C-alpha positions in Angstrom: 164.6 -2.4 77.3 161.4 -0.3 77.3 160.8 2.6 75.0 160.1 4.9 78.0 162.6 6.0 80.6 161.5 6.8 84.2 162.2 10.4 83.5 159.6 10.3 80.7 156.7 8.9 82.7 155.2 12.2 83.9 155.7 13.9 80.5 153.6 11.2 78.8 150.9 11.0 81.4 152.1 8.1 83.6 152.4 8.2 87.3 156.0 8.7 88.5 155.8 5.5 90.6 154.9 3.3 87.5 157.0 0.2 87.6 159.3 -0.8 84.8 157.5 -4.1 84.1 154.5 -2.2 82.7 156.7 -0.3 80.2 158.7 -3.4 79.3 155.5 -5.4 78.6 154.1 -2.6 76.5 157.3 -2.3 74.5 157.3 -6.1 73.8 153.7 -5.8 72.6 154.7 -2.9 70.3 157.5 -5.0 68.8 155.1 -7.9 68.2 152.6 -5.6 66.5 155.3 -4.2 64.2 156.5 -7.8 63.5 160.1 -7.0 64.2 162.8 -7.7 66.9 163.0 -4.1 68.0 162.2 -0.6 66.9 165.8 0.4 67.9 168.4 0.2 65.2 168.9 -3.5 64.4 170.7 -5.5 61.8 168.7 -7.6 59.3 169.5 -10.0 56.4 167.1 -10.4 53.6 167.3 -12.5 50.4 164.7 -11.7 47.8 164.0 -12.3 44.1 164.2 -9.3 41.7 161.0 -8.9 39.8 161.4 -9.5 36.0 162.0 -6.2 34.2 163.0 -4.4 37.4 166.3 -3.6 39.0 165.0 -2.6 42.4 163.9 -4.4 45.6 162.0 -3.1 48.6 163.3 -4.0 52.1 161.0 -5.1 54.8 162.0 -3.1 57.9 161.9 0.7 57.9 163.2 3.3 58.2 166.8 2.4 57.1 169.1 3.6 59.9 171.6 6.2 58.9 173.9 6.5 61.8 176.1 9.1 60.1 176.2 10.7 56.6 179.3 8.7 55.7 177.9 5.4 56.9 175.4 3.6 54.7 172.7 1.5 56.3 173.4 -1.1 53.5 176.2 -3.0 55.2 176.6 -5.7 52.5 174.8 -6.3 49.2 175.3 -9.4 47.2 173.6 -10.3 43.9 173.5 -12.9 41.3 171.7 -13.7 38.1 170.4 -17.1 36.8 168.5 -18.5 33.9 165.0 -17.2 33.8 162.4 -19.3 35.6 159.4 -20.8 33.6 157.3 -18.0 32.2 160.1 -15.4 32.4 161.7 -14.2 29.1 165.2 -12.7 29.0 165.3 -9.2 27.6 168.2 -10.1 25.2 168.0 -13.9 24.6 171.1 -14.0 22.3 173.2 -12.0 24.7 172.0 -14.0 27.6 173.0 -17.3 25.9 176.5 -16.0 25.2 176.8 -14.9 28.8 175.7 -18.2 30.2 178.2 -20.0 27.9 181.2 -18.0 29.2 180.2 -17.3 32.8 178.9 -18.8 36.0 175.2 -18.1 36.5 174.2 -18.3 40.1 177.6 -17.0 41.5 177.1 -14.4 44.2 178.9 -11.0 43.6 179.4 -8.4 46.2 178.3 -5.0 44.9 180.0 -1.7 45.3 177.9 0.4 47.7 178.6 3.5 45.7 176.8 2.0 42.7 173.6 1.5 44.7 170.7 4.0 45.2 168.4 3.6 48.2 165.6 5.5 49.8 165.6 5.7 53.6 161.9 6.0 54.2 160.6 3.5 51.6 163.5 0.9 51.8 163.8 0.8 48.0 167.2 -0.3 46.7 168.1 0.1 43.0 170.8 -2.3 41.7 173.2 -1.8 38.8 173.5 -4.2 35.9 176.4 -6.7 36.1 179.5 -6.5 33.9 177.8 -8.7 31.3 174.9 -6.3 30.9 172.4 -8.7 32.4 170.0 -7.7 35.2 170.4 -9.5 38.5 167.7 -11.9 39.5 168.3 -12.4 43.2 169.8 -10.2 45.9 170.9 -10.6 49.5 171.0 -7.4 51.6 172.5 -7.0 55.1 171.3 -3.7 56.4 170.5 -1.7 59.5 167.0 -0.5 60.1 165.3 1.2 63.1 165.4 4.3 65.2 168.6 5.7 66.5 166.6 7.9 68.9 163.1 7.0 70.1 160.7 9.8 68.8 157.8 11.1 70.9 155.3 9.2 68.7 156.7 5.9 69.9 156.9 7.1 73.5 153.3 8.2 73.3 152.2 4.8 72.0 154.0 3.0 74.8 152.5 5.2 77.4 149.0 4.8 76.0 149.3 1.0 76.1 150.4 1.2 79.7 147.4 3.4 80.5 145.0 1.1 78.7 146.4 -1.9 80.7 146.2 -0.1 84.0 142.6 1.1 83.3 141.2 -2.4 82.8 143.7 -5.0 84.0 141.2 -7.7 84.7 140.1 -7.6 81.0 143.5 -7.3 79.4 146.0 -9.3 81.5 145.7 -13.1 81.2 147.8 -15.8 82.8 148.4 -19.4 82.0 150.4 -22.1 83.7 152.0 -25.2 82.2 153.7 -27.5 84.7 156.3 -25.1 86.3 156.3 -22.5 83.5 154.1 -19.5 84.1 153.3 -17.1 81.3 151.6 -13.7 81.6 150.7 -11.7 78.5 148.5 -8.8 77.3 145.6 -9.1 75.0 145.8 -7.3 71.7 142.9 -5.0 72.6 145.4 -2.8 74.4 146.5 -1.5 71.0 143.6 0.9 70.3 143.3 2.8 67.0 145.4 5.7 68.3 148.3 3.4 69.1 148.0 1.6 65.8 148.1 4.9 63.9 151.3 5.9 65.8 153.0 2.6 65.0 151.8 2.3 61.4 155.1 3.7 59.9 157.1 1.1 61.7 155.1 -2.1 60.9 157.2 -4.4 58.6 156.2 -4.0 55.0 156.0 -7.6 53.7 155.7 -10.0 56.6 152.4 -11.2 58.0 
């Protein structure tokens, strides 16, 4: 689904008879630039290592989607601790050895959401220590990120891409054919600096 509805076309400088395929192609190009499935609210799963000496991780896709005040964007958070990797030193070596002797390092534990702190705009999630007093070393987060309502900045970026493509279609639209499969696509030059500036807050943080 495109990020512009037909009722938005004139408000953002497009002709009312603009066909949906222009908007759909522009929306797909925006998703590719942002390196994400969609700018709409979407569920993601990320597993990441917790940096030594830290109890926080930063999620890739922003902003975290808060559907309602009582519903957290962090759907499920699991964590575990393990023996330090080569070059890592446990903060309390003696306590760590005791814990490893009487517990199961590497076992995943589902964390209570009320014990987690998170920042919607930056995607930073702060973890608690486990019951043994050891920091977690790996975390898996299932969360929702994206936009519940498409803001004017995204609509403006979509409309600008369409206008760029319509202005110079022979330079920006390319076509290839392989056997019976035909593929049409837009060149990256359609994303001018203005469009990139509008999309910058939504580009994935760590991928690419």
